[in-house]
C-alpha positions in Angstrom: 1.6 50.0 -18.2 3.0 46.5 -18.5 1.3 44.1 -16.2 3.2 41.5 -14.2 3.7 38.1 -15.8 2.1 35.1 -14.4 3.3 31.6 -15.3 1.1 28.6 -14.7 2.7 25.3 -14.5 1.0 22.0 -14.6 1.6 20.0 -11.5 -1.4 17.9 -10.5 0.3 16.5 -7.5 1.2 19.9 -6.2 -2.5 20.8 -6.0 -3.3 18.2 -3.4 -3.8 19.4 0.2 -1.9 17.7 2.9 -4.0 16.5 5.8 -3.1 16.7 9.5 0.4 15.3 10.2 0.7 13.1 13.3 3.6 11.2 14.8 5.3 8.7 12.5 4.9 5.0 13.0 8.6 4.7 13.7 8.3 7.2 16.5 5.3 5.5 18.0 7.0 2.1 18.0 10.2 3.5 19.4 8.3 5.4 22.2 6.4 2.2 23.1 9.6 0.2 23.2 11.2 2.8 25.5 8.1 2.8 27.8 8.2 -1.0 27.9 11.8 -1.0 28.8 11.1 1.5 31.7 8.2 -0.6 32.8 10.4 -3.7 32.8 13.0 -1.9 34.9 10.3 -0.8 37.4 9.0 -4.3 37.6 12.4 -5.7 38.2 12.9 -3.1 41.0 9.6 -4.2 42.5 10.6 -7.8 42.4 13.8 -7.1 44.2 12.1 -5.1 46.9 9.4 -7.8 47.5 12.0 -10.6 47.5 14.3 -9.0 50.1 11.4 -7.8 52.3 10.4 -11.4 52.7 13.9 -12.5 53.7 14.7 -10.6 56.9 17.7 -12.8 57.7 19.4 -12.0 54.4 18.6 -8.3 54.9 20.2 -8.4 58.3 23.4 -10.0 57.0 23.7 -7.7 54.1 23.1 -4.6 56.3 25.9 -5.5 58.7 28.2 -6.2 55.8 27.3 -2.9 54.2 28.0 -1.0 57.5 31.2 -2.9 58.1 32.5 -1.8 54.7 32.4 1.8 55.9 35.3 0.9 58.3 37.7 -0.1 55.5 40.6 2.3 55.1 40.3 3.8 58.6 41.8 2.8 61.9 39.0 4.5 63.9 35.2 4.2 63.5 34.0 6.7 60.9 31.3 9.2 61.8 28.8 7.6 59.4 29.5 4.2 60.9 28.8 5.5 64.4 25.4 6.9 63.1 24.2 3.6 61.9 21.5 2.9 59.2 18.4 5.1 59.1 15.7 4.1 61.5 18.1 2.1 63.7 17.8 2.5 67.5 20.4 1.8 70.1 23.1 1.4 67.5 26.5 0.2 68.8 29.7 -0.5 67.0 33.1 -1.4 68.4 36.2 -3.4 67.5 36.8 -6.7 69.4 40.6 -7.3 69.6 41.3 -10.5 71.5 39.9 -13.5 73.2 39.7 -11.4 76.4 37.0 -9.4 74.7 34.8 -12.4 74.2 31.9 -11.3 76.4 28.3 -12.1 76.2 27.8 -8.7 74.6 30.3 -9.3 71.8 31.2 -13.0 71.4 33.6 -14.2 68.7 32.4 -17.4 67.1 35.0 -19.9 66.1 34.7 -22.5 63.4 35.0 -25.7 65.4 36.9 -27.9 62.8 39.5 -25.3 61.9 39.6 -23.0 64.9 39.4 -19.9 62.7 37.3 -16.9 63.8 34.2 -16.3 61.7 31.6 -13.7 60.9 28.2 -14.2 62.3 24.7 -12.5 62.4 21.9 -13.0 64.8 18.4 -11.6 64.5 16.0 -11.9 67.5 12.6 -10.6 68.4 12.4 -7.9 71.1 9.5 -5.9 72.4 8.5 -3.4 69.8 10.6 -4.8 66.9 13.8 -6.8 66.5 17.5 -6.8 67.5 20.3 -7.4 65.0 23.7 -8.4 66.3 26.8 -9.6 64.5 30.5 -9.5 63.9 32.3 -8.8 60.6 36.0 -9.1 59.8 37.6 -5.8 58.5 41.0 -5.6 56.9 42.9 -2.4 57.8 46.5 -1.8 56.6 46.8 -5.5 55.9 45.7 -6.5 59.4 42.4 -8.3 60.1 40.2 -6.8 62.8 36.8 -7.8 64.1 33.9 -5.3 64.3 31.0 -5.9 66.5 27.7 -4.2 65.6 24.3 -4.2 67.2 21.1 -2.2 66.8 17.3 -2.4 67.3 14.7 -1.4 64.8 11.2 -1.9 63.5 9.8 -2.4 59.9 11.8 -2.2 56.7 13.3 1.3 57.1 16.7 0.2 58.5 17.1 -2.1 55.5 16.6 0.7 52.9 20.4 1.1 52.3 20.6 -2.7 51.6 17.7 -2.6 49.2 19.0 0.5 47.4 22.5 -1.1 47.1 20.9 -4.3 45.7 18.9 -2.3 43.2 22.0 -0.4 42.1 24.2 -3.4 41.9 21.9 -6.0 40.5 19.2 -4.0 38.7 20.3 -0.6 37.5 23.9 -1.3 36.5 23.2 -4.5 34.5 19.9 -3.2 33.2 21.0 0.1 31.8 23.5 -1.3 29.2 21.2 -4.2 28.4 18.2 -1.9 28.0 20.2 0.5 25.8 21.3 -2.4 23.6 17.8 -3.8 23.4 16.4 -0.3 22.5 19.0 0.2 19.8 18.4 -3.2 18.4 14.7 -2.6 18.4 15.1 0.8 16.7 17.3 -0.7 14.1 14.9 -3.6 13.5 11.9 -1.3 13.3 13.6 1.0 10.9 14.5 -2.0 8.7 10.9 -3.2 8.9 9.5 0.2 8.0 11.9 0.7 5.1 9.4 -0.8 2.5 6.7 1.6 3.7 9.1 4.6 3.2 9.9 3.3 -0.3 6.2 2.9 -1.1 5.6 6.4 0.2 8.3 7.8 -2.1 6.9 5.8 -5.1 3.3 7.1 -4.4 4.6 10.7 -4.3 6.5 10.1 -7.6 3.4 8.7 -9.4 2.9 10.5 -12.7 -0.7 11.2 -13.7 0.4 11.0 -17.3 1.7 7.4 -16.9 -1.2 5.3 -15.7 0.8 2.1 -16.0 3.1 2.9 -13.1 2.6 0.7 -10.0 4.3 0.4 -6.6 7.0 -2.1 -6.2 5.9 -5.0 -4.1 8.3 -5.9 -1.3 8.3 -9.6 -0.4 8.4 -8.9 3.3 7.0 -8.0 5.7 3.7 -9.5 4.7 1.6 -6.6 6.1 3.4 -4.1 3.9 3.2 -6.4 0.9 -0.5 -6.8 1.4 -1.0 -3.0 1.7 1.1 -2.3 -1.5 -0.8 -4.9 -3.4 -4.1 -3.4 -2.3 -2.9 0.1 -3.5 -1.9 -1.4 -6.8 -5.3 -3.0 -7.3 -6.9 0.3 -6.5 -4.7 2.1 -9.0 -5.7 -0.6 -11.6 -9.4 -0.1 -10.9 -9.0 3.7 -11.1 -7.2 3.3 -14.4 -9.9 1.1 -15.8 -12.6 3.5 -14.7 -10.8 6.5 -16.2 -10.3 4.5 -19.5 -14.0 3.8 -19.6 -14.9 7.5 -19.0 -12.4 8.6 -21.7 -13.7 6.0 -24.1 -17.3 7.0 -23.4 -16.5 10.7 -24.0 -14.6 10.0 -27.2 -17.3 7.6 -28.5 -20.1 10.0 -27.7 -18.3 12.9 -29.3 -17.5 10.8 -32.4 -21.1 9.6 -32.7 -22.5 13.1 -32.4 -20.4 14.5 -35.3 -22.4 12.8 -38.0 -25.9 13.9 -37.0 -24.6 17.5 -36.4 -23.1 17.6 -39.8 -26.4 16.3 -41.3 -28.2 19.0 -39.3 -25.9 21.7 -40.5 -26.5 20.7 -44.2 -30.3 20.6 -43.6 -30.2 24.0 -42.1 -28.3 25.4 -45.1 -31.2 24.2 -47.4 -33.8 26.1 -45.4 -34.9 29.6 -46.5 -33.0 32.5 -45.0 -34.6 33.7 -41.8 -33.6 34.8 -38.3 -34.6 31.4 -37.0 -32.4 29.6 -39.4 -29.5 31.8 -38.4 -30.0 31.1 -34.7 -30.2 27.3 -35.4 -27.0 27.4 -37.4 -25.2 29.3 -34.6 -26.4 26.7 -32.1 -25.4 23.9 -34.4 -21.9 25.4 -34.9 -21.6 25.8 -31.1 -22.6 22.2 -30.6 -20.1 21.1 -33.3 -17.3 23.0 -31.6 -18.2 21.6 -28.2 -18.3 18.0 -29.6 -14.9 18.6 -31.2 -13.5 19.9 -27.9 -14.8 16.9 -26.0 -13.1 14.6 -28.5 -9.9 16.6 -28.2 -10.1 16.4 -24.4 -10.6 12.7 -24.4 -7.7 12.2 -26.8 -5.5 14.6 -24.9 -6.0 12.6 -21.7 -5.0 9.4 -23.5 -2.1 11.0 -25.4 1.3 9.4 -25.1 4.2 11.4 -26.6 7.2 9.5 -27.9 10.3 10.9 -26.3 12.4 11.0 -29.5 9.9 12.4 -32.0 11.1 15.7 -33.5 8.6 18.1 -35.1 8.9 21.5 -36.6 6.7 24.0 -34.9 6.9 26.4 -37.8 5.5 23.8 -40.3 2.6 23.0 -38.0 1.9 26.7 -37.5 1.8 27.4 -41.2 -0.6 24.5 -41.7 -3.0 25.6 -38.9 -2.9 29.2 -40.1 -3.8 28.1 -43.6 -6.6 26.0 -42.3 -8.1 28.6 -40.0 -7.5 31.7 -42.2 -11.0 31.5 -43.9 -12.7 31.4 -40.6 -10.7 34.3 -39.2 -11.1 36.4 -42.4 -14.9 35.7 -42.3 -14.9 37.4 -38.9 -13.2 40.4 -40.4 -10.0 39.6 -38.5 -6.4 39.3 -39.6 -4.3 36.2 -38.9 -0.6 36.7 -38.9 2.2 34.1 -38.6 5.9 34.4 -38.0 8.7 31.9 -37.4 11.8 32.9 -35.4 15.0 30.9 -35.4 15.2 27.1 -34.9 11.7 25.9 -34.2 12.3 22.2 -33.7 10.9 20.4 -30.6 10.1 17.0 -29.2 6.4 16.4 -29.5 3.3 15.0 -31.2 2.4 16.8 -34.4 -1.4 16.3 -34.2 -1.5 17.4 -30.5 0.5 20.5 -31.2 -1.9 21.3 -34.1 -4.7 21.2 -31.6 -2.8 23.5 -29.3 -2.5 26.0 -32.1 -6.1 25.7 -33.0 -7.5 26.1 -29.5 -5.4 29.1 -28.8 -6.4 30.8 -32.0 -10.1 30.0 -31.3 -9.7 31.5 -27.9 -8.2 34.7 -29.3 -10.9 34.9 -31.9 -13.6 34.6 -29.3 -12.2 37.1 -26.8 -10.6 39.8 -28.8 -13.0 42.4 -30.1 -13.5 44.1 -33.5 -11.1 43.7 -36.3 -7.9 43.4 -34.2 -5.3 40.9 -35.5 -4.2 37.6 -34.1 -0.5 37.0 -34.1 0.9 33.5 -34.1 4.6 32.9 -33.6 6.8 29.8 -33.7 10.1 30.0 -31.9 12.7 31.1 -31.0 13.5 27.6 -29.8 10.9 25.0 -28.8 8.0 27.3 -28.1 4.9 28.8 -29.7 2.9 31.9 -28.8 -0.5 33.3 -29.7 -1.3 36.9 -29.0 -4.5 38.9 -29.4 -5.2 42.6 -28.9 -8.2 42.3 -26.7 -8.7 43.6 -23.1 -6.3 41.1 -21.6 -6.9 39.0 -18.5 -7.6 40.4 -15.1 -5.8 39.3 -12.0 -9.0 37.7 -10.6 -9.3 35.6 -13.7 -5.7 34.4 -14.0 -6.0 31.5 -11.5 -9.0 30.1 -13.3 -8.5 30.4 -17.0 -7.1 26.9 -17.4 -9.8 25.2 -15.4 -12.1 23.0 -17.5 -15.6 24.3 -18.0 -14.7 27.6 -16.3 -16.3 30.7 -17.9 -16.2 34.2 -16.4 -19.7 35.1 -17.7 -21.7 32.3 -19.2 -24.3 34.8 -20.6 -21.7 36.6 -22.8 -20.0 33.6 -24.4 -21.2 30.5 -26.3 -18.0 28.5 -25.4 -17.8 25.6 -23.0 -14.7 26.6 -21.2 -12.7 23.6 -22.5 -10.2 25.2 -25.0 -7.6 26.4 -22.6 -8.0 23.3 -20.5 -7.2 21.2 -23.5 -4.1 23.3 -24.2 -2.9 22.8 -20.7 -3.5 19.1 -20.8 -1.7 18.7 -24.1 1.2 20.8 -22.9 1.4 18.7 -19.8 1.5 15.5 -21.9 4.6 16.9 -23.6 6.3 17.7 -20.3 6.0 21.3 -21.2 4.7 24.5 -19.6 2.1 27.1 -20.5 2.3 30.7 -19.4 0.0 33.7 -19.9 0.7 37.4 -19.6 -0.8 40.7 -20.4 1.3 41.9 -23.3 2.5 45.5 -23.6 0.0 47.6 -25.5 -2.9 45.4 -24.4 -4.1 41.9 -25.2 -3.3 38.4 -23.8 -0.2 36.5 -24.8 -0.1 32.7 -24.4 3.2 30.9 -24.6 3.6 27.1 -24.7 7.1 25.7 -24.2 8.1 22.2 -25.3 11.2 20.0 -24.7 14.1 20.7 -27.0 15.7 17.9 -29.1 19.3 16.9 -28.4 21.9 19.0 -30.0 22.9 16.2 -32.4 19.3 15.3 -33.1 
């Protein structure tokens, strides 16, 4: 039965886990600006209320004027005018038509120099509160009439309509458009200020682990964003230097160990044949392979592939097969090679050679008996290596490319680096690696590279 195919793509950034996501800085600033605007409006309302509550004469004048406005457009007193303001006691309202109506209850005041009738308001203290009296001119059907009003009250309740009217006319109506304009301006300004942060976020997400020279672009303003970006760039530089030191140490250590291991291998060959010598030679070969893989890994991490270098995958495949054939034949195995179609690709010849070698070594180590190893170049910019072993279980598939991972350390002398090196080298080429359980048994590894231009 043919097993389902699993493709593993190299995406280091995709492996990172996102932390808890909170509200954005833009949302926080916009919310605070809206709250500040509301607080400012409430403060303005409070100032109006306190100011008018300390000016009872002004409140009385405005209240009579507000009540007189209810009479406009009607020849008789409207019902709401007859009711008076809330909390008013002994409310009275009537029109005064002529000089004969000038009584003490409703006198009409005359401007002495001009002799013209005028509006007036009088506020006087009475037991239990105050009395408000006054006359207002009302124009009805083009004719001026005089309306006398009087009431008694206590506290600020009768003046509530005046205060509400003042809040509407002088606070809410002017403040709403002003607040909206201010809020829109602040939102626009905050968005502009945060634009460098959004650009920096996009650049961080686009950072390529293969290109350690990339840095965030430094915006000249605002200064806080510039300082943050420069700090991130300095951190990236320090991280790059640390990784370079580690890669250099690994490469130098592996390179320095090669010579003593070679000398040790030659010395063991001169010893008399014995089981102890065979065990020492096996251990030395294992150490030699591990050192070689460490050197390959260090070089793979530092590999830079030229984007316009064209190589022939078939030529590299024939070379590696010819080099590894004695080792495979010594293990009583058969190594087969086939080239299909156009096998040109963009890549680094030495790195692709290592990919071939590590895949063949992996097949040699995990396929039993005298089963063959099949190496294919093409069709197109891809190579594949297949063994006829037990294949890969579903539980092992997510881990086979992890460095230093081994399913059973007691049954293998490998270090678990071979497939990790292959993955890293494929990633450096901008390619992909996939593994599947082939029909008939065995594991099939396929590495795909970038294809050259049609006219290349």
